[in-house]
C-alpha positions, 0 to 999 in steps of 0.5 A: 164117238161115232153116234151113227155107228152106235145107233146102227149096232144097238138101236135095232127092231125088237131090242131094248135100246130105243134111242142113243144120243151122245152129247159133248158136255152136260152136267149129269146124264142122270139128271138129263135123262130123268127129265126126259123120263118125266116127259114120257120118254120110252124105255131104252133111251141111252144118253152118253156124255163126252164130259160131265161137270156135275156127275153124281155118285153114291152117297152124294159124292161128286164124279169128275174126269177129263173130257173123253177119258171115260164112259159117262152114260145113263139108261132109262128103264121101265120094268113094269112087270117087276115088283117095285121092291125088286128094283133095288137089284138094278144097280147090282145088275148094271154092276154085273154087266159092267164088270163082265164087259170090262173083264172080257174086253180089256182082259183085266180081272174086274170085281165089284165092291159091295154094292156096285163099285167097279174094282181092278188091280193097279200096282198090286192094289185094289182101285176103284174105276167106276161107280153106279147111281140109280134113281127112281121117279115117275115109274121109271128108273134112270141108271147112271154109270161112270168108268175111268178108261184112259185117265193118267195117274195125275188126273185121278180124282182121289189116290184110291181111284184107278183107270183101265189104262193104268191097269194095262188094259188090252183095249181102251176104246170107249166105243168098243166098251160101250157097245159091249156093255149095252149088249151085256146089260140088255141080255141080263136085264131081259133075263131079270125081267123074265123072272119078275126080278127074282135074283135067284131065278134070273141068275143075278145073285150067283153072278154077283156073288161070284164077282163081289170082292167084299165077300169073305173079307173083314170089313168096316161098315160106316152106317148112317148116324155115324155108327160103325159095324165091324165084322166079316162079310159073309153073304149077300141076301135076297134083298141085295143086302150085305150080311156082316157077321160080328165077333159074337157070331151075330149076323147083321144085314146092311142095306146102306153104308160105306164099306171099307175092306180091312186088311188083316193085321200082319204078325210082328216079325220074330 
């Protein structure tokens, strides 16, 4: 990546982004940027890695990919004018920005599996191409994002993963994607902060529900404590929780859990 060109385009007076660094390799951009946050780094720092060897995803999952095959980055945020109870919307905001950018740049329909797994269709099947992890500490939020861009089928970490290249993306240039993503995020983040984090007033909740591939589908939610919830995903509430309606008609808000989209059973042929 051309770091100087990215800085000229993105680190501008009055803009959100205050610094942008690209490293050849690191363990985790989130870990590195969190250390900078503890040392007083200002809001708007961006750290991009060509390769991560200890990337982390939601639920303590590992995230790995060959060097220069994807976007691996973290951003440092300090939304002091937003109540801390609304910080939970930040990973969703990152997801909306990423899905919007990928759709626009690559011409691929991109959705969000609750809460913020990026999904596209590869060979007629939903595949995960990216994930988001946000971490809070010391008054700062570090939001990390990984997107599979040019991975081949034999390089995918799991069979259910995919990449933009495998889906036939019109554009797979990582620098173009990064530039678009950071600009889209800055715009959405500014609107969210101006609304004090209100998901309705900022337009974030309707933007998310429009892209959420989980809504309206039968789901199985694997909850903490080896519990399971079966039902239909019917809404996302004002706290960002997934609302699941079970067979008895009761509604259950889910704040954390692993969601599986359940395929409707096909009737046996006559």
